[in-house]
C-alpha positions as CSV (number, residue, x, y, z in Angstrom):
1,M,82.7,93.2,-8.4
2,T,81.3,91.2,-11.3
3,L,81.7,88.0,-9.4
4,T,79.8,89.3,-6.5
5,K,76.9,90.4,-8.7
6,N,76.8,87.0,-10.3
7,I,76.8,85.3,-6.9
8,N,73.9,87.6,-5.8
9,R,71.9,86.8,-8.9
10,I,72.2,83.1,-8.1
11,M,71.7,83.4,-4.3
12,E,68.7,85.8,-4.4
13,P,66.3,83.4,-6.3
14,I,67.5,80.5,-4.0
15,F,66.7,82.7,-0.9
16,V,63.2,83.5,-2.3
17,I,62.6,79.9,-3.1
18,A,63.7,78.7,0.4
19,L,61.7,81.5,2.1
20,S,58.6,80.7,0.0
21,L,58.8,76.9,0.8
22,A,59.2,77.7,4.5
23,C,56.2,80.0,4.4
24,L,54.1,77.3,2.7
25,Y,55.2,74.8,5.3
26,F,54.3,77.1,8.3
27,S,51.1,78.4,6.6
28,Q,49.2,75.6,8.4
29,T,50.0,77.3,11.7
30,S,49.5,80.9,10.8
31,I,47.9,83.0,8.0
32,I,50.7,85.5,8.3
33,F,53.0,83.1,6.4
34,I,50.5,82.9,3.6
35,G,50.4,86.7,3.3
36,M,54.2,86.9,3.2
37,I,54.6,85.0,-0.1
38,P,52.9,87.5,-2.5
39,I,54.8,90.4,-0.9
40,V,58.1,88.6,-1.1
41,F,57.6,87.8,-4.8
42,A,56.4,91.3,-5.6
43,V,59.5,92.9,-4.0
44,F,61.7,90.3,-5.7
45,Y,60.2,91.2,-9.1
46,F,60.9,95.0,-8.6
47,N,64.5,94.1,-7.6
48,E,65.4,91.5,-10.2
49,G,62.8,91.6,-13.0
50,I,60.4,89.2,-14.7
51,I,63.0,86.5,-15.6
52,S,64.2,86.1,-12.0
53,Y,60.6,86.2,-10.8
54,L,59.6,83.3,-13.1
55,I,62.7,81.3,-12.1
56,A,61.8,81.8,-8.4
57,G,58.2,80.8,-9.0
58,L,59.0,77.7,-11.0
59,G,61.8,76.8,-8.6
60,T,59.5,77.0,-5.7
61,Y,56.9,74.8,-7.4
62,F,59.3,72.1,-8.6
63,L,61.3,71.9,-5.3
64,G,58.0,71.9,-3.4
65,L,57.0,68.7,-5.3
66,I,59.7,66.9,-3.2
67,F,57.8,67.7,0.0
68,T,54.1,67.7,-0.9
69,D,51.5,66.5,-3.4
70,S,51.4,68.3,-6.8
71,D,47.7,69.2,-6.7
72,K,48.0,70.6,-3.1
73,L,51.1,72.6,-4.0
74,F,49.5,74.0,-7.2
75,V,46.4,75.1,-5.3
76,S,48.5,76.6,-2.5
77,L,51.2,78.4,-4.6
78,V,49.6,79.5,-7.9
79,P,46.8,81.7,-6.3
80,L,49.5,83.5,-4.2
81,L,51.6,84.1,-7.3
82,L,48.5,85.5,-9.0
83,I,48.0,87.9,-6.1
84,S,51.6,89.0,-6.3
85,L,51.2,89.6,-10.1
86,S,48.2,91.8,-9.4
87,L,50.1,93.8,-6.8
88,I,53.0,94.2,-9.3
89,I,50.8,95.4,-12.1
90,L,48.8,97.8,-9.9
91,I,51.9,99.3,-8.3
92,D,54.0,99.3,-11.5
93,L,51.3,101.3,-13.4
94,K,51.3,103.8,-10.5
95,F,47.6,104.0,-9.9
96,S,46.4,106.0,-6.9
97,A,46.6,104.4,-3.5
98,K,42.8,104.1,-3.4
99,V,42.7,102.2,-6.7
100,Q,45.6,99.9,-5.8
101,I,44.0,99.0,-2.4
102,I,40.5,98.4,-3.8
103,S,41.7,96.5,-6.8
104,S,44.0,94.3,-4.7
105,F,41.1,93.7,-2.3
106,L,38.8,92.6,-5.1
107,I,41.4,90.2,-6.6
108,T,42.5,88.8,-3.3
109,S,39.0,88.2,-2.0
110,L,37.8,86.6,-5.2
111,I,40.8,84.2,-5.2
112,F,40.4,83.3,-1.5
113,I,36.6,82.8,-1.9
114,F,37.2,80.6,-5.0
115,L,39.8,78.5,-3.0
116,Y,37.5,78.1,-0.1
117,K,34.6,76.9,-2.3
118,Y,37.0,74.6,-4.2
119,R,38.2,73.0,-1.0
120,M,34.5,72.5,0.1
121,L,33.8,70.7,-3.2
122,V,37.0,68.6,-3.1
123,D,36.5,67.6,0.5
124,N,32.8,67.0,-0.1
125,L,31.8,69.5,2.6
126,S,28.5,71.4,2.9
127,L,27.3,74.3,5.0
128,D,25.5,71.8,7.3
129,I,28.6,69.8,7.9
130,L,30.8,72.8,8.6
131,A,28.0,74.3,10.8
132,T,27.9,71.0,12.8
133,N,31.7,71.1,13.3
134,L,31.5,74.7,14.4
135,K,28.6,73.9,16.8
136,E,30.6,71.0,18.4
137,S,33.8,73.1,18.7
138,F,31.9,76.1,20.2
139,E,29.9,74.0,22.7
140,A,33.0,72.1,23.8
141,V,34.5,75.4,25.0
142,Y,31.4,77.4,26.0
143,S,28.2,76.3,27.8
144,Y,25.9,78.3,25.6
145,K,23.4,76.5,23.4
146,L,22.6,78.4,20.2
147,D,20.2,77.5,17.4
148,F,21.7,75.5,14.6
149,D,20.6,78.1,12.0
150,I,23.0,80.6,13.7
151,Y,26.0,78.3,13.1
152,R,24.9,77.7,9.5
153,L,24.5,81.5,8.8
154,T,27.9,82.1,10.4
155,I,29.5,79.6,8.0
156,G,27.5,81.0,5.1
157,L,29.2,84.4,5.8
158,Y,32.6,83.1,4.7
159,P,32.7,85.3,1.5
160,A,32.3,88.5,3.6
161,I,34.7,87.2,6.3
162,L,37.3,86.5,3.7
163,G,36.6,89.9,2.2
164,W,37.4,91.6,5.6
165,V,40.7,89.7,5.7
166,S,41.5,90.5,2.1
167,M,40.9,94.2,2.7
168,F,43.3,94.5,5.6
169,Y,45.8,92.4,3.7
170,A,45.5,94.6,0.6
171,I,46.2,97.8,2.7
172,L,49.1,96.2,4.4
173,A,50.6,94.6,1.2
174,V,50.4,97.8,-0.9
175,K,51.8,99.9,2.0
176,I,54.8,97.5,2.6
177,I,55.7,97.2,-1.1
178,R,55.4,100.9,-1.8
179,N,57.4,101.8,1.3
180,Y,60.2,99.5,0.2
181,L,60.1,100.9,-3.4
182,A,60.1,104.5,-2.2
183,F,63.3,103.7,-0.3
184,K,65.0,101.9,-3.2
185,D,63.7,103.9,-6.2
186,R,62.7,107.6,-6.1
187,S,60.3,107.1,-9.0
188,Y,57.9,105.4,-6.6
189,T,56.3,107.0,-3.6
190,D,55.1,105.6,-0.3
191,I,51.6,105.8,0.9
192,T,51.8,108.6,3.5
193,N,48.2,109.7,3.5
194,L,46.2,106.6,4.5
195,D,44.4,108.8,6.9
196,E,43.2,110.9,4.0
197,L,41.4,108.0,2.2
198,R,37.7,108.7,2.5
199,M,34.4,107.5,1.2
200,N,32.3,110.1,-0.4
201,P,28.6,110.0,-1.6
202,K,29.8,109.0,-5.0
203,D,31.7,106.0,-3.6
204,L,28.6,105.1,-1.6
205,L,26.5,105.1,-4.8
206,I,29.1,102.9,-6.5
207,L,29.0,100.5,-3.5
208,F,25.2,100.4,-3.7
209,I,25.3,99.6,-7.4
210,I,27.9,96.8,-6.9
211,D,25.7,95.4,-4.1
212,L,22.7,95.3,-6.4
213,V,24.8,93.5,-9.1
214,I,26.0,90.9,-6.6
215,Y,22.5,90.4,-5.3
216,F,21.0,89.6,-8.8
217,I,24.0,87.4,-9.7
218,A,23.5,85.5,-6.4
219,R,19.8,85.2,-7.0
220,F,20.5,83.8,-10.5
221,F,22.4,81.0,-8.8
222,S,19.5,80.4,-6.4
223,I,21.4,81.4,-3.2
224,S,19.2,82.0,-0.3
225,N,18.3,85.6,0.5
226,I,19.5,85.4,4.1
227,Y,23.1,84.5,3.0
228,I,23.0,87.2,0.3
229,Y,21.8,89.9,2.7
230,G,24.2,88.8,5.4
231,N,27.3,88.9,3.2
232,L,26.3,92.2,1.6
233,I,25.7,93.9,4.9
234,L,28.9,92.6,6.4
235,L,30.9,93.7,3.4
236,S,29.3,97.1,3.5
237,L,30.1,97.5,7.2
238,M,33.7,96.7,6.3
239,F,34.0,99.7,4.0
240,F,32.3,101.9,6.7
241,A,34.7,100.6,9.3
242,I,37.7,101.3,7.1
243,N,36.5,104.8,6.5
244,G,36.0,105.3,10.2
245,A,39.5,103.9,11.0
246,S,41.0,106.3,8.4
247,L,39.1,109.2,10.1
248,F,40.2,108.0,13.5
249,D,43.8,107.8,12.3
250,Y,43.5,111.4,11.0
251,M,42.2,112.7,14.3
252,L,44.9,110.9,16.3
253,K,47.7,112.2,14.0
254,N,46.5,115.7,14.5
255,S,45.8,115.4,18.2
256,S,48.0,116.6,21.0
257,L,48.3,113.1,22.7
258,P,51.8,112.4,23.9
259,L,52.0,109.1,22.0
260,S,53.8,108.1,18.9
261,R,51.9,106.9,15.9
262,A,53.0,103.3,16.6
263,F,51.6,103.4,20.1
264,Q,48.4,105.1,18.9
265,W,47.7,102.2,16.4
266,F,48.9,99.6,19.0
267,F,46.2,100.8,21.5
268,M,43.6,101.0,18.6
269,L,44.2,97.4,17.6
270,I,44.0,96.2,21.2
271,L,40.6,98.0,21.7
272,I,39.3,97.1,18.2
273,Q,36.5,95.0,19.6
274,V,35.3,98.0,21.6
275,L,35.9,100.6,18.8
276,I,34.5,98.7,15.8
277,I,30.9,99.9,16.3
278,P,31.9,103.6,16.8
279,L,34.2,103.3,13.8
280,I,31.4,102.0,11.6
281,I,29.0,104.8,12.9
282,F,31.5,107.6,12.3
283,G,32.5,106.0,9.0
284,I,28.9,106.3,7.8
285,V,28.5,109.8,9.1
286,D,31.8,110.9,7.6
287,I,30.5,110.1,4.1
288,F,28.0,113.0,4.3
289,I,29.9,115.2,6.7
290,D,33.6,115.6,5.8
291,F,35.2,115.9,9.3
292,R,38.7,116.2,7.8
293,A,37.7,119.2,5.7
294,R,35.8,120.8,8.7
295,R,38.9,120.4,10.9
296,K,41.2,121.9,8.2
297,N,38.9,124.8,7.9
298,E,38.9,125.4,11.6
299,E,42.7,125.3,11.7
300,Q,42.9,127.8,8.9
301,R,40.5,130.2,10.7
302,K,42.8,130.0,13.8
303,I,45.8,130.9,11.6
304,Y,44.1,133.9,10.2
């Protein structure tokens, strides 16, 4: 029995190292592989502790030097380890699901935005160069001719676009890790009430204040108003869309549709391009009119 435990202690870090290196290699083909690494390291920490976590992290880095340049590896791996550490701290301190998701979103989006800007500086790229590349790629596929400023604005919205990706990743990462921990350790609980997460007027006020702070900081760095407004609007719409999706999920869960939850979300994801605008609209309205509370009150009246 002791021999088996010792073998597992050796094999598990080796497995994590091999899996991480494989994910880094395939990350050039799909963003999914990038997202796997912080989740794998966070789960590994909760299983084996900080020493094994550090061994796996250092082992991944030093073995990775065999296959790639040290600077490239450092920029690729260290930010992902920082994201995993943030997930570990937030989940280990057992904050509420809302705090864990929002905090993970902020940390992840800031790291991704910093990396994007860093790559632009290292590769000597500007918005005009990236916009030109986007224009050439778009017009090679489609026959539409758009004004160059549209392409430049699209590229300039990269902070908000990365923010959208970071939010969905934060929800997924926190959900997966807590689901695993709830199965392994009864002291942790899974997130079973994502459909109960809701923005209220107080949250809207906080969002407005944060937008103001971001605006004045951006103006201090002489960023053009069109890029500031574009990013702030897109990020705000993200929160409204998440609120609308949570409401939609609540309505589906309490509906009489003969579909499992998995199929309900499957069809929702397929139709997301059609549903995104209604989700944003209902997400805004739900801030002032709590549809969940109204439905619960109606159900209670039926009972009595």
